[in-house]
N, C-alpha and C positions, 0 to 999 in steps of 0.2 A: 440515597448513596446505596449502591449494592455492595456485597462484601468482596468480590474480585476487582473491582473498579477501587475500591478505597485501598486495598493492598497494592495495587498498582499505582496508585498516587502517594502511597506512602514511601515506597521503594524508590519511585523515580525522583521524588524531592530529597529523600535521605541521600542519595548517591549525588545529587548536585550540590547538595550543602557541605557534605564530607570533601568533595574535590574542591570546592569553591575555598572552604576553610585552608585546606592544606596548600593549595596553590597560590591564592590570591592575599591570604593573612600570615601564614606560616611560611610561605616562599620555599616549600620543599621540593627540589629539583627532581627527586625520583617520583613524585606523584605526578608533576607536570609532563614528565617523559611517559610515564605509565599512560596516562590519559591520553596524550597526543600522539605517540608512536605506537602504542601495542593495542589499545582498546578502541580507539576512534577506527573508523572504516577507513582505510586507504586501499583503492582498488589494485594497486601493484602489491604492496605488502602482503595483502590479504591471500594472493595467489603464490606470488614467486618468492616470498618469504615463509610461505605455509604458515600464517596466522590466520587460520580460518576462523575462529573464535570471534573475530572481528565482524562476522556476519551476524553476530548476536548481541555482543557487547555494545556497538554503536547505538543502538537504539535506547540505551539505559543512560546516555551522557547527553549534557546539552552544554551549549556555550556558557563558558564561567564567567565572561564579562558581559553577557546580556541577558538580564533576567526575564526580559520579555520572551526570550525563546522556550524556556520551560514554562512559563506561565500559560502562553498562548498553546502548548501542546497538551497541557495538564487542563486546560479549560476544555478543549476538545474532548478527550477522554471524560471529563467530569459531565459533560453535557450529553455525549452521544453513546458512553458505555453502558449506563445502567439500563436504557430500553432493551439494547443487544442481550446484555447479560440476562434480563428477564425472560427475553424471547428464548435464547438458548440454554440457559444453565450456567454457573461459574465455569465450571469445567471446560465446556466447548468455546465458551467466551475466551478464555485463557488461551486455549488451543489457537483459536483464530487469531487472538492479538499477537502472539508469539510466531505463528506459521508466517502471518503478513509482513511482521517485521523482518523475518528471515528472506522470504521473496523479495522485498523490497530491496534489502540488502544484495542479495545475488543478481537483481537486475541493476544495482549501483554498479558493481563490480563489471559487468559485463559491457555496459554503456561506457565507463571510466576507462576501461582498456580498449574500448574500440575508438574513443574520441577522448583521448587524455587531455589535449589542449585545452578542452570545454569541461569534460566531467571528471577529470583525473584529481581533483583535489579530494582531501579527506572531509568525511561526513560524519556528523554527529546529531542524534536526535531521535525522538519516537514520533515524527512527522508521518513517516511513511506509513506506520500502524495506525497513526490517528486519521490519515486521509483514508485508509482501508477501512476504518470503522465509519467514517462519512459516507463512503461507497455503499458498505455493506447496509447502513439505513436507507440510502436511496433505492436500492435494489429489493429490500424486503418489505419497506413500509413506505413505498413510493406515493401514496395518498396523504400520508402525514403532513402536517404543516409546520415549517421550521422558520424562524426569524432570520431573515439575512441580515447580516450585520445588526443583528438584535432590534431590528424595526420593521423590514419589509417581510410580510408572510409571503411564503413561497412554498409550492409543494416540493416534499424532499426529492421526487425524481428528478429535479432540476439542478439541485443545489451541488453534486458532485461535480457536474459539466460545468457550473460556474466557478466553481473554485479551482478547477483544473485549467480553465480559460484565464482568470486571472494570475494564477502562478506562470503560465506560459508568456502572458504579455509582459509582466515583470520580469521574468528571467531573460526572454530573448531582448527584451528592450536594451538590455547591457548585459550579456552573459558574463564578462569578465569581472564585472563588479557587483553582481548579484550574489547574495548571499542565500539564496532559495536552493535548495537540492531537488531541482525540478524533476530529475530523472528518479531520484528514491521515491517523491511523490507519485509518479507514473507506476512505479514497480509496486508500492502499497495498494493502489488502486487495481491494478492487473492482478495481484494476489487476492485481493476481495472478490472480483469477479470470478477466478477460476474456483475459489472456496465454495461461494455462493452458489455458482451454478453447477459444481460438480465436474467442470470441464477437466479439472486436473486428474481424475481418474483414466487410467490407460484404457479400461474397458470402454468408457465413453467414446474416447478417441477412435476404438476400433469399430465400434458401432457406428459412427459417422463416416468413417472410411468404407465400412461395407453399404452403408446407405446411398454413398457416391458412387460406387461402383455398380450397384442397382440401377440407379436412375441413369447412369450412361448407358447401360445395357440398353434399358428400356427406349432410350431416345433413338436407338439404332434400329429400331423394329418398325415396320411399315404396318399401317391399317388398310387392310383391302375391304371394299364395300361387298355387301352381298351375303347370302345366307339367310336362314330361316329368322334371324333377329333384325335383320335389316328392312325395316319398312317401306324404305324410300324404294325397294324393288316391287312392292306387293300392290301398288296403286295402278 
């Protein structure tokens, strides 16, 4: 157990316990309203009601009626986090965790506003950031061996794609009934890819555009045989 992973576990569990007690046992309506209406991520309210803090707060909440929701996410953080924190250090690991949660939230809002009938529901949970950890593990330590379903040994490079594949099958088999925030998971993986590869930097994008323009110019040039270095004309 590394220090930052331990703190994140404690905070996530503490927030869940506090809201579960207030809502499920003490039946406090203000707590239920705060949880569902102002802290959970609603794509419409986050933008049109100017509740932008939802882009950060949603990832600290978990389903109050389903302990398996927080258990699954915290197990992912517990198993994946220490290796990445050891590799990056506590500060960079925390930045990555928070940034990918934010990117997943932004992606959730974009997709939710574009397709409200399918993706417009409120979202809670750290699964976007946890899927980002899984993606980062796959990208940075591809040759490491993980146990798929705690049984099947498999190289880390394939695990993220298997996880996304399972997510996709479950969600699109019945999108109206599925409780999986598929778009949030995709947003987390996208955030991990941007941060791990450095593609988020404007300078990288400008460099790629310059290279693309240079390649386009070169492709328009014709090669004319002949001259001193063309040995085909010396025989």
